[in-house]
N, C-alpha and C positions, 0 to 999 in steps of 0.2 A: 063565828070564824071571820067572817068579814069585818065585824067590829074590832076584833083583835088585830087584824091586818091594818086597819085604818088607825088604831092606836099605836101599833108598833110595826111601822112599815120597814124599818131597818132589820128587824129580826125576821120578818117575813122574806125580805130580800136575801138575807143571809142563808135562811133554810132553802129557799129556791136554788140558790147558787151552789149550795152544797149538794143538793140532790142532782143538779145538772152535772156537776163535775164527778159525782159518784157515778152516774151513768156513763159518763165519757171514759174515766179511768178503769172502771171495773167491767164495762160491756163493750163500748164502742171503739176504744183505742186499740190499734193493731200491734201485734208483737213485732219488736225490732230485735234482731240478733246482732251480738257483738263479737267480732273476731279480734283477738288480742295477740300482740307479738312484742317480745322484748329483745332488743339488739344493742350491740356495742360497735363502735367504728374503730377499726384497727389499721395499722400500717405494717408493711413487711419490715422485719427486723434485719436490716442490711448494715453491716459495719461502715462507719464513715471513713473516708480517706484521711490520710495523715496530714495533708496540706490544708490549708484554711482557704475556704471560698465562700465563707459565710456572707460576705459583702454581696455576692452575685445573687444569692437565694434567701428568701425569708419564709419559713414555714409557719403555719398556723398551729395553735395548740389543740389538743384533743377536744377540749371543752368548746372552742370556737368552731371546730369542724362539726361537732354534734348539733351546735346551734344552727350553723349554715344547713346542715341536712334537715333539721326540724323546719326551718323556714321554707325550704324548697318543697318539702312534702305537703306544706299548707299553701303552696303558691298557686297562682292562676295557671302557670305553665304545667304544673303537675296535674291540675284539674283537667286541662285540655287533653293531655295524653290519656288520662284515665277515662275521659268521656269518649275518646276516640276508640280506645281498645275495649271497654266494657259497656258503653252506652249508658252513662249514669243518668241522663235525662230520662230515658225510657223506664229504667228501674225505679227511680225515686218518684216519677209522676203517674205511673200506672199502679202502684202498690201503696199500701198504707191508708190510714184513715185520712179524712179530708184535712183536718188541721195539721197533721204530721207530713204530709206528702208535699211533693213539689208541685205548686198549683199549676204552673205553666210549663209545658214540655219545650216551649220555644222562648223561655225566659232569657233575658239578656244575660251575658257572662257575669256582670256584677252580682245579679240576684242569684245566679247558680253558684257562684263562689261563696256567697254568704250562706246558702244552704248546705254547701259542701262542708263548710266550717262547723256546722251544727251537727254533722254526722261523722266527722273524722276528727279525732283528738290525738295530739302528739305531745306528750310530756317529757321533759328531761329531769332525770334524777341526778342533781349535781353531786351528791354524796357518793353514789355508786357509780356514776359515769355511764349511765345506760338510757336508752331511749325507749319509751313505751307507746305503742300504737294501739289505739281502740277505734275500730271501724264499724259503723252500724249499717246494717242492710236489712231489707225485708225478707231476705232468704239467707239460710247459713252459707250456701255455696257463694253467693255473690259477696258476702261479707269477707269470706276467706279469700276469694279471688282478688278483691280490691286490696286487701292487705298485702298479698304476695306481690302484686304489681307495684305497690308503693315502695316496697323494700328494694325491689329489682331496679326500678327507675331511679331511686335515690342513690343507690351504689353507682349506677352508671353516670349519673350526673356529677357526683363527688370526684370520681375518677377523671372525667373529661375536664372538670374545672381545674383540678390539680395539675393535670398533665399539660394544659395549654400553656401556661407560663414556662414550665420546664422545657418543653419542646421548642418554644421560640428561643430560649436561651441556648439550647443545644444547637439549633440551626445558626444562631449568631456566632457562637464560638467556633463552629466547624468553618465558617467563612473566615474568621479571624486566623484560625490555625493555617488554613490553605494560604491566605495572604502572607502570614509570617513565614511559612515554609519557603515560599518563593523568594522572600526577601533574604532569608538565611542562605538559600542556594546562591543568590546573586553576590552577597558579601563574601562568601567563601570563594566564588569564582574570581571576584575582583582581587582578593588576597593572593590567590594562586597565580593569576596572571602578572601581578606586580613582582611576586618572587620569580617567576620565570624570565620576565623581562630583564631584571637586573642580576639574574644569577645568584641570588642570595636567598638562603632558607629563611634567615632571621638577621636582617640589618642591626637590629638591637643587640643581638648576641655579638655580632661582629664589632660593633662600637664598643661594647664592654671589653672584648678581648684586646682591641687596640688600645684602649685606656690603660689596661693592665700592662700592655708592652710599654707604653709611654712611661708609666709609672715605674717600671723596672728599669728602663733605660736611664730616667732621671735619677734613680738611686745609684746606678752604676756611675753616672757622670758626677754625682756628688762625691762618691768615693774616690774617683780619679782626681778630682780638684783637690781633695784633702791630701791625696798622695803627692800632687804637685807642690803644694804648699810646703809639705814636709821636705821634699827634695830641694826646694829653692833655698832651704836654710843652710844647706851644707854642699850643694852642688851648683855648678854653673848652668846657664841657660843652654850651653852647646853640649852638655854632656849627653851621653847616649841614653841614660835613663830618662832625663828630662825630655829629650826629643820624642821618645817612645811614648811617653805620658801625654804630651801635647798632641801627638798624632791621634791617639786613642780618644782624647777628649774632643778634638775636631770632628772625628768620625761619629762620635756619639751624638754631638750637637746636630750634625747633618742628618743623622737617622731620625732623632727626635723631631726635627723640623719637617722631615718627610712624612712621619706618621701623624703629626698634627695637621699636616696639609691634607692628608686623606680624610681626617675626621671633619675638618671644617675649612673649606676654601671659598674664595669669593664667588666663583661661578662654576657651572657644571654639576654633576651628580655627586655631590660630596655625601660622605656617609651620614652626617648628622641631618641632611636633608631627606636622604633615603629612610633613615631611621624614623624621623618624624612622621613621614607619610605612611610608613609601614605600621607604626603604632596607631595612627588614625584608622587605617583599614582593619587592623587587628581588634581595636576597640569596637568598631562597628560590628564586625562578625561576632564578637563575644556578646555584645548586647542583643544582636539578633537571636543568638543561640538561647540566652537566658529568657528572652521574651517568648520564644517558641516553646521553651520547656514550661514556662509558666502557663500558657495557653493550653498546652496539652494537659497539664494537671487540672486546670479548671475545667476543661471539656470532660475529662473522665469523671471528675467530681460531680458535674452537673448531670452526667447520665446516670450516675448512682443515686443522686437526689431524685431524679425524675422516677426511678423505680420506688424510691421510698415514698413518693407522693401517691402511689397506688393506694386506694382505700378499699377495704374489705368489710363488708357488714357481717360480723359474727353473730349468729342467731342464738340468743339464750333461750328463747321460747319461740318455736315456729308458730306461723299463723294458725290460729285455733279454728277448727270447724265447729261452731257451737252446736250444742244438742238441745238447748232450750233458750228461750228468749228472756234476756235480762233487762230489756227496755221495752216500754217505759217502766219506772219503778212505781207500780201503781199505788200500792198501799203507802209508800213514803210520800209520794206526791199529794195524794188525797189527804193524808194526815196534816202535812204542812198547810194545805189550802184550808182545811177545817179550822186549824188553830189560828191562822191569820184571819179568817172570816169572822170567827167568833170574837176575836179580839177587836176587830174593827167595829163589829155589831155592839160589843159592850161599850166601846168608846162613844159610838153614836147614841146609845142608850142613855149614857150619862149626860151627854150634851143635850139630849132631848128633855131630860128630867130637869136640867138646870134651866132650859128655857121655859118649861111649864111652870117651875117655881117663881121665876121672874114675872110671869104673866099674871099668877095668882097674887 
């Protein structure tokens, strides 16, 4: 036996390794229970408003939300919450065989996180759009409790993350709406004060009316001037008809000059100046009203979008309370180890024979 070991040390080492790992996988390794859950992340189906406020908000796709949820479930923050609620350090350090347990209950967070990743697996099925959780524990109850905690905390975190931006936008728009409301009230007050001060509801309408009057008077003046030309061809300048027409023409010209003076005179509150100032105030009031209406629409849309950002984890398979241990996979692990060990031993044996042939 000793001679065979001396001649074939690699095969002896392979046999000893297989015996040792057989003892570990079949006798020493402690059972680990796996709790599974399958979930999908959904949002409330709320009808979008008719106006467009997409420039204010940008939403993530479902796949990206699922990836964000997966990363959070595997994060150090999630580990800290789970350790605080379920005392992961005690469970993983006081249970299990020596190679599989957490060696140090006071291990730094980096080592604990590395161990946590070996016991919690979160996979995303891109085709089905679902998230699958597999949590290993040394007792069925602990595995189920940790799985349930991960789902609850993950849903709360996604809601908090999605709502934070929306709430900030809502508060910003509320301040803008309040400011624009005060601005609208001020512009309306300025417009009313201007109307009351000058006793005109709409100087612009008054100017339009005067322009129509002037145009009508000028038309009448043109008709009378044509009549005067016709009378001059067969009547004297002192005839009664000619004198009457001349009088009417003079009166019309005087009236036209008065109306034009009302529209535009060098100094004082002429209607054209009143109209120009009124148009300016009216434009400011209209702009303030349109801006206020747009802000109200954006605010309402943002509130709806905030509700749409709520995330709900819909459970397709609730956290399982395992009835038997599925980890470690004893026969599978032992088989793989035996195959690899025998292959390496065979390679070593071939190399050993080659070396012996060269020596001979």
